[in-house]
BALOBA-1460 file (C-alpha; in Angstrom, 3 decimals):
// residues 285
<rec num="1" residu="m" x="-52.606" y="-54.085" z="-14.153"/>
<rec num="2" residu="a" x="-50.872" y="-52.474" z="-17.094"/>
<rec num="3" residu="k" x="-52.820" y="-51.833" z="-20.289"/>
<rec num="4" residu="f" x="-51.069" y="-51.405" z="-23.637"/>
<rec num="5" residu="l" x="-52.411" y="-48.209" z="-25.199"/>
<rec num="6" residu="p" x="-51.459" y="-45.645" z="-27.847"/>
<rec num="7" residu="l" x="-49.612" y="-42.806" z="-26.132"/>
<rec num="8" residu="a" x="-52.346" y="-40.232" z="-26.806"/>
<rec num="9" residu="q" x="-54.908" y="-42.451" z="-25.082"/>
<rec num="10" residu="a" x="-52.590" y="-43.333" z="-22.191"/>
<rec num="11" residu="v" x="-51.990" y="-39.639" z="-21.479"/>
<rec num="12" residu="a" x="-55.645" y="-38.635" z="-21.923"/>
<rec num="13" residu="e" x="-56.854" y="-41.346" z="-19.536"/>
<rec num="14" residu="n" x="-54.293" y="-40.720" z="-16.794"/>
<rec num="15" residu="l" x="-53.495" y="-36.997" z="-16.711"/>
<rec num="16" residu="n" x="-56.001" y="-34.315" z="-15.706"/>
<rec num="17" residu="d" x="-55.958" y="-30.556" z="-15.318"/>
<rec num="18" residu="g" x="-54.775" y="-29.677" z="-11.817"/>
<rec num="19" residu="d" x="-52.915" y="-32.955" z="-11.275"/>
<rec num="20" residu="i" x="-49.654" y="-33.406" z="-9.417"/>
<rec num="21" residu="a" x="-47.529" y="-35.025" z="-12.114"/>
<rec num="22" residu="a" x="-43.989" y="-36.375" z="-12.269"/>
<rec num="23" residu="f" x="-42.135" y="-36.871" z="-15.559"/>
<rec num="24" residu="e" x="-39.039" y="-38.505" z="-14.080"/>
<rec num="25" residu="g" x="-35.668" y="-39.269" z="-15.598"/>
<rec num="26" residu="f" x="-32.107" y="-38.612" z="-14.533"/>
<rec num="27" residu="t" x="-30.071" y="-37.657" z="-17.642"/>
<rec num="28" residu="h" x="-31.116" y="-41.067" z="-18.972"/>
<rec num="29" residu="l" x="-34.594" y="-42.269" z="-20.005"/>
<rec num="30" residu="i" x="-36.335" y="-38.896" z="-19.802"/>
<rec num="31" residu="p" x="-39.990" y="-39.339" z="-20.908"/>
<rec num="32" residu="t" x="-39.935" y="-36.665" z="-23.616"/>
<rec num="33" residu="a" x="-42.580" y="-38.240" z="-25.842"/>
<rec num="34" residu="a" x="-45.049" y="-38.417" z="-22.946"/>
<rec num="35" residu="a" x="-44.368" y="-34.780" z="-22.035"/>
<rec num="36" residu="h" x="-44.895" y="-33.718" z="-25.642"/>
<rec num="37" residu="e" x="-48.206" y="-35.556" z="-25.768"/>
<rec num="38" residu="a" x="-49.284" y="-33.774" z="-22.593"/>
<rec num="39" residu="i" x="-48.372" y="-30.476" z="-24.264"/>
<rec num="40" residu="r" x="-50.399" y="-31.361" z="-27.355"/>
<rec num="41" residu="q" x="-53.412" y="-32.136" z="-25.166"/>
<rec num="42" residu="n" x="-53.024" y="-28.717" z="-23.520"/>
<rec num="43" residu="f" x="-53.333" y="-29.648" z="-19.850"/>
<rec num="44" residu="r" x="-53.344" y="-26.789" z="-17.365"/>
<rec num="45" residu="d" x="-52.691" y="-25.982" z="-13.686"/>
<rec num="46" residu="l" x="-50.265" y="-28.852" z="-13.182"/>
<rec num="47" residu="t" x="-47.941" y="-29.217" z="-10.219"/>
<rec num="48" residu="l" x="-44.828" y="-30.671" z="-11.821"/>
<rec num="49" residu="i" x="-42.416" y="-32.753" z="-9.738"/>
<rec num="50" residu="r" x="-38.929" y="-33.655" z="-10.908"/>
<rec num="51" residu="m" x="-35.562" y="-34.165" z="-9.274"/>
<rec num="52" residu="t" x="-33.766" y="-32.474" z="-12.168"/>
<rec num="53" residu="p" x="-36.077" y="-30.437" z="-14.403"/>
<rec num="54" residu="d" x="-34.535" y="-29.981" z="-17.838"/>
<rec num="55" residu="l" x="-35.813" y="-29.377" z="-21.365"/>
<rec num="56" residu="v" x="-39.225" y="-31.036" z="-21.064"/>
<rec num="57" residu="y" x="-40.193" y="-28.974" z="-18.013"/>
<rec num="58" residu="d" x="-38.821" y="-25.847" z="-19.683"/>
<rec num="59" residu="q" x="-41.169" y="-26.630" z="-22.570"/>
<rec num="60" residu="m" x="-44.182" y="-27.400" z="-20.371"/>
<rec num="61" residu="i" x="-43.660" y="-24.262" z="-18.287"/>
<rec num="62" residu="g" x="-43.164" y="-22.154" z="-21.400"/>
<rec num="63" residu="m" x="-46.452" y="-23.453" z="-22.807"/>
<rec num="64" residu="g" x="-48.296" y="-22.321" z="-19.677"/>
<rec num="65" residu="m" x="-49.078" y="-25.761" z="-18.258"/>
<rec num="66" residu="a" x="-47.568" y="-25.431" z="-14.771"/>
<rec num="67" residu="k" x="-48.787" y="-23.606" z="-11.693"/>
<rec num="68" residu="k" x="-46.040" y="-24.986" z="-9.433"/>
<rec num="69" residu="v" x="-42.765" y="-26.893" z="-9.723"/>
<rec num="70" residu="i" x="-41.315" y="-29.054" z="-6.935"/>
<rec num="71" residu="f" x="-37.702" y="-29.775" z="-7.799"/>
<rec num="72" residu="s" x="-34.062" y="-29.977" z="-6.849"/>
<rec num="73" residu="y" x="-31.501" y="-28.868" z="-9.470"/>
<rec num="74" residu="a" x="-33.084" y="-27.169" z="-12.516"/>
<rec num="75" residu="g" x="-31.093" y="-26.542" z="-15.675"/>
<rec num="76" residu="n" x="-30.172" y="-27.468" z="-19.228"/>
<rec num="77" residu="p" x="-27.569" y="-30.140" z="-18.361"/>
<rec num="78" residu="g" x="-24.094" y="-29.221" z="-19.521"/>
<rec num="79" residu="v" x="-25.328" y="-25.908" z="-20.958"/>
<rec num="80" residu="g" x="-26.867" y="-23.607" z="-18.362"/>
<rec num="81" residu="l" x="-30.230" y="-22.091" z="-17.514"/>
<rec num="82" residu="l" x="-33.765" y="-23.200" z="-18.121"/>
<rec num="83" residu="r" x="-34.763" y="-19.974" z="-19.800"/>
<rec num="84" residu="r" x="-38.528" y="-20.547" z="-20.005"/>
<rec num="85" residu="m" x="-38.641" y="-21.540" z="-16.345"/>
<rec num="86" residu="r" x="-36.618" y="-18.473" z="-15.373"/>
<rec num="87" residu="d" x="-38.869" y="-16.201" z="-17.461"/>
<rec num="88" residu="a" x="-41.913" y="-17.568" z="-15.627"/>
<rec num="89" residu="i" x="-40.334" y="-17.106" z="-12.196"/>
<rec num="90" residu="e" x="-38.803" y="-13.663" z="-12.783"/>
<rec num="91" residu="n" x="-41.301" y="-12.114" z="-15.211"/>
<rec num="92" residu="g" x="-44.494" y="-14.153" z="-14.823"/>
<rec num="93" residu="f" x="-44.423" y="-15.178" z="-18.502"/>
<rec num="94" residu="p" x="-46.553" y="-16.792" z="-19.775"/>
<rec num="95" residu="h" x="-47.915" y="-16.693" z="-16.216"/>
<rec num="96" residu="p" x="-46.414" y="-16.825" z="-12.711"/>
<rec num="97" residu="i" x="-45.444" y="-20.174" z="-11.198"/>
<rec num="98" residu="a" x="-44.765" y="-21.194" z="-7.613"/>
<rec num="99" residu="i" x="-41.572" y="-23.077" z="-6.838"/>
<rec num="100" residu="e" x="-40.576" y="-25.439" z="-4.033"/>
<rec num="101" residu="e" x="-36.875" y="-26.213" z="-4.114"/>
<rec num="102" residu="h" x="-35.202" y="-29.135" z="-2.360"/>
<rec num="103" residu="s" x="-31.906" y="-30.977" z="-2.396"/>
<rec num="104" residu="h" x="-31.510" y="-34.178" z="-4.428"/>
<rec num="105" residu="a" x="-31.387" y="-36.137" z="-1.166"/>
<rec num="106" residu="a" x="-34.665" y="-34.638" z="0.019"/>
<rec num="107" residu="m" x="-36.434" y="-35.412" z="-3.272"/>
<rec num="108" residu="a" x="-35.192" y="-38.991" z="-3.305"/>
<rec num="109" residu="n" x="-36.227" y="-39.553" z="0.299"/>
<rec num="110" residu="a" x="-39.616" y="-37.899" z="-0.294"/>
<rec num="111" residu="y" x="-40.356" y="-40.230" z="-3.226"/>
<rec num="112" residu="e" x="-39.308" y="-43.217" z="-1.128"/>
<rec num="113" residu="a" x="-41.618" y="-42.079" z="1.667"/>
<rec num="114" residu="g" x="-44.451" y="-41.748" z="-0.824"/>
<rec num="115" residu="a" x="-43.761" y="-45.231" z="-2.154"/>
<rec num="116" residu="a" x="-43.869" y="-46.573" z="1.407"/>
<rec num="117" residu="g" x="-47.159" y="-44.811" z="2.177"/>
<rec num="118" residu="l" x="-45.562" y="-42.560" z="4.794"/>
<rec num="119" residu="p" x="-46.598" y="-38.928" z="5.368"/>
<rec num="120" residu="c" x="-43.072" y="-37.548" z="5.367"/>
<rec num="121" residu="a" x="-39.421" y="-38.370" z="4.866"/>
<rec num="122" residu="i" x="-36.926" y="-38.056" z="7.710"/>
<rec num="123" residu="f" x="-33.202" y="-37.974" z="6.959"/>
<rec num="124" residu="r" x="-29.918" y="-36.259" z="7.712"/>
<rec num="125" residu="g" x="-29.741" y="-33.196" z="5.544"/>
<rec num="126" residu="y" x="-29.785" y="-29.394" z="5.139"/>
<rec num="127" residu="r" x="-27.158" y="-28.938" z="7.813"/>
<rec num="128" residu="g" x="-25.554" y="-25.572" z="7.248"/>
<rec num="129" residu="a" x="-27.762" y="-24.918" z="4.217"/>
<rec num="130" residu="g" x="-30.005" y="-21.884" z="3.791"/>
<rec num="131" residu="l" x="-32.725" y="-23.543" z="1.731"/>
<rec num="132" residu="a" x="-34.909" y="-24.147" z="4.792"/>
<rec num="133" residu="e" x="-35.118" y="-20.379" z="5.238"/>
<rec num="134" residu="v" x="-37.086" y="-20.007" z="1.987"/>
<rec num="135" residu="n" x="-38.925" y="-23.342" z="1.874"/>
<rec num="136" residu="p" x="-41.459" y="-23.837" z="4.694"/>
<rec num="137" residu="n" x="-41.803" y="-27.510" z="3.748"/>
<rec num="138" residu="i" x="-38.314" y="-28.183" z="5.086"/>
<rec num="139" residu="r" x="-38.684" y="-28.792" z="8.799"/>
<rec num="140" residu="h" x="-36.879" y="-30.608" z="11.580"/>
<rec num="141" residu="v" x="-37.779" y="-33.323" z="14.040"/>
<rec num="142" residu="t" x="-35.976" y="-34.770" z="17.018"/>
<rec num="143" residu="c" x="-35.306" y="-38.502" z="17.042"/>
<rec num="144" residu="p" x="-37.134" y="-40.002" z="20.069"/>
<rec num="145" residu="f" x="-34.333" y="-42.546" z="20.532"/>
<rec num="146" residu="t" x="-31.140" y="-40.539" z="20.143"/>
<rec num="147" residu="g" x="-32.196" y="-36.910" z="20.461"/>
<rec num="148" residu="e" x="-30.600" y="-36.151" z="17.085"/>
<rec num="149" residu="v" x="-32.214" y="-33.317" z="15.104"/>
<rec num="150" residu="l" x="-33.124" y="-34.539" z="11.601"/>
<rec num="151" residu="a" x="-34.589" y="-32.948" z="8.488"/>
<rec num="152" residu="a" x="-38.188" y="-33.710" z="7.473"/>
<rec num="153" residu="v" x="-40.026" y="-33.029" z="4.202"/>
<rec num="154" residu="p" x="-43.509" y="-34.054" z="2.995"/>
<rec num="155" residu="a" x="-43.758" y="-37.323" z="1.091"/>
<rec num="156" residu="l" x="-44.206" y="-37.027" z="-2.663"/>
<rec num="157" residu="r" x="-47.363" y="-38.765" z="-3.878"/>
<rec num="158" residu="p" x="-48.009" y="-37.811" z="-7.528"/>
<rec num="159" residu="d" x="-51.413" y="-38.302" z="-9.060"/>
<rec num="160" residu="v" x="-49.533" y="-39.719" z="-12.038"/>
<rec num="161" residu="s" x="-45.912" y="-40.520" z="-12.849"/>
<rec num="162" residu="f" x="-44.496" y="-40.855" z="-16.361"/>
<rec num="163" residu="i" x="-41.239" y="-42.654" z="-17.126"/>
<rec num="164" residu="h" x="-39.469" y="-44.123" z="-20.158"/>
<rec num="165" residu="a" x="-37.894" y="-47.596" z="-20.163"/>
<rec num="166" residu="q" x="-36.219" y="-50.052" z="-22.495"/>
<rec num="167" residu="k" x="-38.711" y="-52.894" z="-22.642"/>
<rec num="168" residu="a" x="-42.037" y="-54.269" z="-21.559"/>
<rec num="169" residu="n" x="-42.967" y="-57.905" z="-21.839"/>
<rec num="170" residu="k" x="-46.366" y="-59.065" z="-23.013"/>
<rec num="171" residu="r" x="-47.559" y="-59.462" z="-19.421"/>
<rec num="172" residu="g" x="-46.964" y="-55.762" z="-18.826"/>
<rec num="173" residu="d" x="-43.826" y="-56.005" z="-16.680"/>
<rec num="174" residu="v" x="-41.330" y="-53.212" z="-17.415"/>
<rec num="175" residu="l" x="-37.545" y="-53.552" z="-17.551"/>
<rec num="176" residu="v" x="-35.284" y="-50.560" z="-16.829"/>
<rec num="177" residu="e" x="-31.516" y="-50.808" z="-17.289"/>
<rec num="178" residu="g" x="-28.717" y="-48.363" z="-16.562"/>
<rec num="179" residu="i" x="-28.991" y="-45.098" z="-14.634"/>
<rec num="180" residu="i" x="-32.538" y="-44.911" z="-13.283"/>
<rec num="181" residu="g" x="-32.440" y="-42.031" z="-10.839"/>
<rec num="182" residu="i" x="-35.655" y="-42.144" z="-8.840"/>
<rec num="183" residu="q" x="-38.031" y="-43.522" z="-11.501"/>
<rec num="184" residu="k" x="-38.843" y="-46.735" z="-9.634"/>
<rec num="185" residu="e" x="-39.885" y="-44.856" z="-6.512"/>
<rec num="186" residu="a" x="-41.823" y="-42.280" z="-8.570"/>
<rec num="187" residu="v" x="-43.891" y="-45.102" z="-10.067"/>
<rec num="188" residu="l" x="-44.488" y="-46.803" z="-6.711"/>
<rec num="189" residu="a" x="-45.432" y="-43.496" z="-5.057"/>
<rec num="190" residu="a" x="-47.988" y="-42.507" z="-7.707"/>
<rec num="191" residu="k" x="-51.699" y="-43.236" z="-7.926"/>
<rec num="192" residu="r" x="-51.250" y="-43.941" z="-11.648"/>
<rec num="193" residu="a" x="-48.156" y="-44.685" z="-13.737"/>
<rec num="194" residu="v" x="-47.632" y="-44.434" z="-17.494"/>
<rec num="195" residu="v" x="-44.522" y="-45.957" z="-19.070"/>
<rec num="196" residu="t" x="-43.274" y="-45.441" z="-22.613"/>
<rec num="197" residu="v" x="-40.952" y="-48.179" z="-23.871"/>
<rec num="198" residu="e" x="-38.699" y="-48.789" z="-26.838"/>
<rec num="199" residu="e" x="-40.185" y="-52.200" z="-27.570"/>
<rec num="200" residu="v" x="-42.327" y="-55.088" z="-26.351"/>
<rec num="201" residu="v" x="-40.715" y="-58.530" z="-26.060"/>
<rec num="202" residu="d" x="-41.946" y="-61.985" z="-25.122"/>
<rec num="203" residu="d" x="-39.809" y="-62.029" z="-21.998"/>
<rec num="204" residu="f" x="-36.656" y="-60.538" z="-20.511"/>
<rec num="205" residu="d" x="-33.598" y="-62.587" z="-21.451"/>
<rec num="206" residu="d" x="-30.093" y="-62.435" z="-19.981"/>
<rec num="207" residu="l" x="-31.136" y="-60.718" z="-16.764"/>
<rec num="208" residu="h" x="-28.297" y="-59.189" z="-14.779"/>
<rec num="209" residu="p" x="-28.003" y="-57.197" z="-11.510"/>
<rec num="210" residu="n" x="-27.915" y="-53.743" z="-13.163"/>
<rec num="211" residu="l" x="-31.619" y="-53.511" z="-13.888"/>
<rec num="212" residu="t" x="-35.001" y="-52.904" z="-12.359"/>
<rec num="213" residu="v" x="-38.174" y="-54.770" z="-13.190"/>
<rec num="214" residu="l" x="-41.452" y="-53.031" z="-12.418"/>
<rec num="215" residu="p" x="-44.172" y="-55.694" z="-12.237"/>
<rec num="216" residu="a" x="-47.340" y="-55.141" z="-14.243"/>
<rec num="217" residu="w" x="-49.405" y="-54.403" z="-11.144"/>
<rec num="218" residu="t" x="-47.365" y="-51.220" z="-10.492"/>
<rec num="219" residu="v" x="-48.071" y="-49.758" z="-13.951"/>
<rec num="220" residu="t" x="-51.352" y="-48.356" z="-15.272"/>
<rec num="221" residu="a" x="-50.549" y="-47.994" z="-18.970"/>
<rec num="222" residu="i" x="-47.719" y="-48.807" z="-21.384"/>
<rec num="223" residu="a" x="-47.186" y="-47.114" z="-24.753"/>
<rec num="224" residu="v" x="-44.591" y="-48.243" z="-27.278"/>
<rec num="225" residu="v" x="-42.633" y="-45.206" z="-28.484"/>
<rec num="226" residu="p" x="-39.250" y="-45.992" z="-30.076"/>
<rec num="227" residu="g" x="-36.935" y="-43.054" z="-29.471"/>
<rec num="228" residu="g" x="-39.292" y="-41.709" z="-26.835"/>
<rec num="229" residu="s" x="-36.604" y="-40.289" z="-24.554"/>
<rec num="230" residu="h" x="-34.856" y="-38.150" z="-27.196"/>
<rec num="231" residu="p" x="-32.817" y="-35.956" z="-26.782"/>
<rec num="232" residu="s" x="-31.772" y="-37.875" z="-23.655"/>
<rec num="233" residu="y" x="-30.469" y="-41.387" z="-24.199"/>
<rec num="234" residu="t" x="-31.707" y="-44.918" z="-23.714"/>
<rec num="235" residu="q" x="-28.980" y="-47.390" z="-22.775"/>
<rec num="236" residu="g" x="-28.663" y="-50.098" z="-25.391"/>
<rec num="237" residu="y" x="-30.632" y="-48.167" z="-28.011"/>
<rec num="238" residu="y" x="-29.267" y="-44.679" z="-28.767"/>
<rec num="239" residu="a" x="-26.912" y="-42.050" z="-27.401"/>
<rec num="240" residu="r" x="-27.634" y="-38.647" z="-25.930"/>
<rec num="241" residu="d" x="-28.174" y="-35.950" z="-28.565"/>
<rec num="242" residu="n" x="-25.820" y="-33.327" z="-27.152"/>
<rec num="243" residu="a" x="-26.394" y="-30.978" z="-30.095"/>
<rec num="244" residu="a" x="-30.095" y="-30.735" z="-29.243"/>
<rec num="245" residu="y" x="-29.306" y="-29.500" z="-25.726"/>
<rec num="246" residu="l" x="-26.964" y="-26.845" z="-27.072"/>
<rec num="247" residu="e" x="-29.544" y="-25.774" z="-29.640"/>
<rec num="248" residu="w" x="-32.252" y="-25.523" z="-26.998"/>
<rec num="249" residu="d" x="-30.453" y="-22.740" z="-25.141"/>
<rec num="250" residu="a" x="-30.788" y="-20.391" z="-28.112"/>
<rec num="251" residu="i" x="-34.347" y="-21.501" z="-28.892"/>
<rec num="252" residu="a" x="-35.600" y="-21.000" z="-25.343"/>
<rec num="253" residu="a" x="-33.895" y="-17.615" z="-24.965"/>
<rec num="254" residu="d" x="-36.379" y="-15.956" z="-27.332"/>
<rec num="255" residu="r" x="-40.127" y="-16.136" z="-26.654"/>
<rec num="256" residu="d" x="-41.171" y="-16.014" z="-30.303"/>
<rec num="257" residu="r" x="-38.559" y="-18.523" z="-31.435"/>
<rec num="258" residu="f" x="-39.628" y="-20.824" z="-28.617"/>
<rec num="259" residu="r" x="-43.278" y="-20.756" z="-29.706"/>
<rec num="260" residu="e" x="-42.354" y="-21.343" z="-33.342"/>
<rec num="261" residu="w" x="-40.168" y="-24.332" z="-32.414"/>
<rec num="262" residu="m" x="-42.859" y="-25.817" z="-30.190"/>
<rec num="263" residu="q" x="-45.487" y="-25.418" z="-32.886"/>
<rec num="264" residu="k" x="-43.362" y="-27.217" z="-35.477"/>
<rec num="265" residu="n" x="-41.655" y="-29.855" z="-33.357"/>
<rec num="266" residu="v" x="-44.305" y="-30.656" z="-30.745"/>
<rec num="267" residu="i" x="-47.804" y="-29.425" z="-31.601"/>
<rec num="268" residu="e" x="-47.642" y="-30.461" z="-35.273"/>
<rec num="269" residu="a" x="-45.401" y="-33.482" z="-34.694"/>
<rec num="270" residu="g" x="-46.338" y="-36.962" z="-33.495"/>
<rec num="271" residu="v" x="-44.966" y="-39.902" z="-31.561"/>
<rec num="272" residu="e" x="-43.820" y="-41.540" z="-34.801"/>
<rec num="273" residu="d" x="-41.279" y="-38.727" z="-35.260"/>
<rec num="274" residu="f" x="-39.209" y="-39.866" z="-32.291"/>
<rec num="275" residu="a" x="-37.854" y="-42.957" z="-34.052"/>
<rec num="276" residu="g" x="-36.519" y="-40.741" z="-36.836"/>
<rec num="277" residu="r" x="-34.854" y="-38.368" z="-34.392"/>
<rec num="278" residu="v" x="-32.663" y="-41.143" z="-32.984"/>
<rec num="279" residu="a" x="-32.024" y="-43.046" z="-36.236"/>
<rec num="280" residu="n" x="-28.603" y="-41.473" z="-36.768"/>
<rec num="281" residu="l" x="-27.478" y="-41.497" z="-33.134"/>
<rec num="282" residu="r" x="-24.969" y="-44.193" z="-32.308"/>
<rec num="283" residu="k" x="-26.169" y="-47.011" z="-30.139"/>
<rec num="284" residu="a" x="-25.653" y="-46.314" z="-26.450"/>
<rec num="285" residu="a" x="-23.679" y="-49.011" z="-24.672"/>
């Protein structure tokens, strides 16, 4: 059952060196505050999973936390490269990382397989694609009923998944509205799940079909962090900070500037800073 904890404690109790960890979000509700806390606590040798690695994985890789990344598309959305990730892959800085690249469909199916307790995901995919030539974890099986050749990838079963959401109620249930990507499946597939939320409420009013409720028994820990997905957005609370994504490209392009920015804005900062970062962003519909 979910425990309400300060973010530093929630991260310390649920993330370990060498873990397979997912910090999931799909443009929306990216768990930046949780990633920054992991950086402050200086975890090492992580295998990072994410459908669409963006700034937070660029930061974690640049700080030397990752030994491997399992991903589909990787980039600074709307801008271009992940420069710290590319530096690690091409130049081994700050140290080499292994990569395992998949399609979005494969990642989504692999999380679903993990959530269902299955060893692998089987789906139609990778037809005519060359990715299987460089990724030995993309294989093929023949359907015993139809004879159709299908793609197969290992299930994703993180040691811990981190997500951000709008609300938790006092029982520890979590409400997620808007674009959710694969966060629900990432939580259900994980051994442990940590959720940062904008606020805690007595109950969820005005429920409608465009939401997901994760019951308390699926969540290990909840931390209240207003603004905790900045610079991504949280529907109903604040808009995406597009300027921050543009700024990041120049910051990440230079190793020294990157370290200086991380020292000031992550290492020396705290969770309370996130509310201030979103104070002037218009409310997201």
